[in-house]
C-alpha positions in Angstrom: 143.2 118.9 54.5 145.0 119.8 57.7 141.8 121.2 59.2 140.3 117.6 58.8 143.4 115.8 60.3 143.6 118.2 63.0 139.9 117.2 63.8 140.5 113.5 63.8 143.4 113.7 66.1 141.2 115.5 68.8 138.7 112.6 68.6 139.2 109.3 71.0 140.6 106.4 69.3 137.2 104.4 69.6 135.2 107.2 67.8 137.8 106.7 65.1 136.3 103.2 64.2 133.5 102.9 62.0 131.8 100.1 64.0 131.9 102.1 67.3 130.3 105.0 65.7 127.3 103.0 64.3 127.0 101.3 67.5 126.9 104.6 69.3 124.3 106.0 66.7 122.2 102.9 67.1 122.5 103.0 70.9 121.2 106.8 70.7 118.5 105.9 68.3 117.3 103.0 70.6 117.6 105.2 73.7 115.2 108.0 72.3 113.8 107.6 69.1 112.2 104.1 69.0 108.7 103.1 69.8 110.0 101.2 72.8 112.4 103.6 74.2 114.3 103.5 77.5 112.2 106.6 78.9 108.9 105.0 78.1 110.3 102.0 79.5 111.1 103.6 82.8 107.5 105.4 82.8 105.8 102.0 82.1 107.7 100.5 85.2 106.9 103.1 87.4 103.2 103.2 86.4 103.0 99.5 86.9 104.5 99.8 90.6 102.4 102.3 91.6 99.1 100.5 90.2 100.2 97.4 91.9 100.6 99.3 95.3 96.9 100.5 94.5 95.9 97.0 93.8 97.2 95.8 97.0 95.6 98.6 99.1 92.4 98.2 97.2 92.2 94.4 97.9 92.7 95.2 101.7 89.9 97.7 101.7 87.6 95.1 99.9 88.4 92.7 102.7 87.5 95.1 105.5 84.3 96.0 103.7 83.5 92.4 103.4 84.4 91.6 107.4 82.1 94.6 108.1 79.4 93.6 106.0 79.3 90.1 107.6 79.4 91.8 111.2 76.5 93.8 110.1 74.4 91.2 108.6 75.2 88.9 111.5 73.9 91.5 114.2 72.6 94.7 113.1 71.3 95.8 116.3 74.7 95.5 118.0 76.5 97.2 115.2 74.2 100.1 115.4 74.3 100.4 119.0 78.1 100.2 119.1 78.8 102.4 116.0 76.2 105.1 115.9 75.2 104.9 119.7 71.5 104.1 118.8 69.3 103.2 121.6 66.0 102.2 122.4 63.1 104.6 123.4 63.1 103.3 127.0 67.0 103.3 127.6 69.5 105.5 128.8 72.9 105.8 126.9 76.1 106.3 129.0 79.2 106.9 126.7 82.4 106.6 128.6 85.3 108.1 126.6 88.6 105.8 126.4 91.9 107.1 127.4 
């Protein structure tokens, strides 16, 4: 009997309360063992933020591609000459590097 009373004396006062113990057990259960636990919630939040960043990046790439498509379809000869340095058979091409 003295062993149990010595053990009770070593615990803090709030752990002697049965409601505090049940709340602590419930909190640990929800934190780790429930289907929607804190760890999976944090993982899901980080995955959502990463996917949102990818979404914005891909939307920007789509806009750039659409602008490029419009440029190509409006004047394909100009685009080919400026981008790929193409020339006609009777022309000479001078490339001046930008500094």
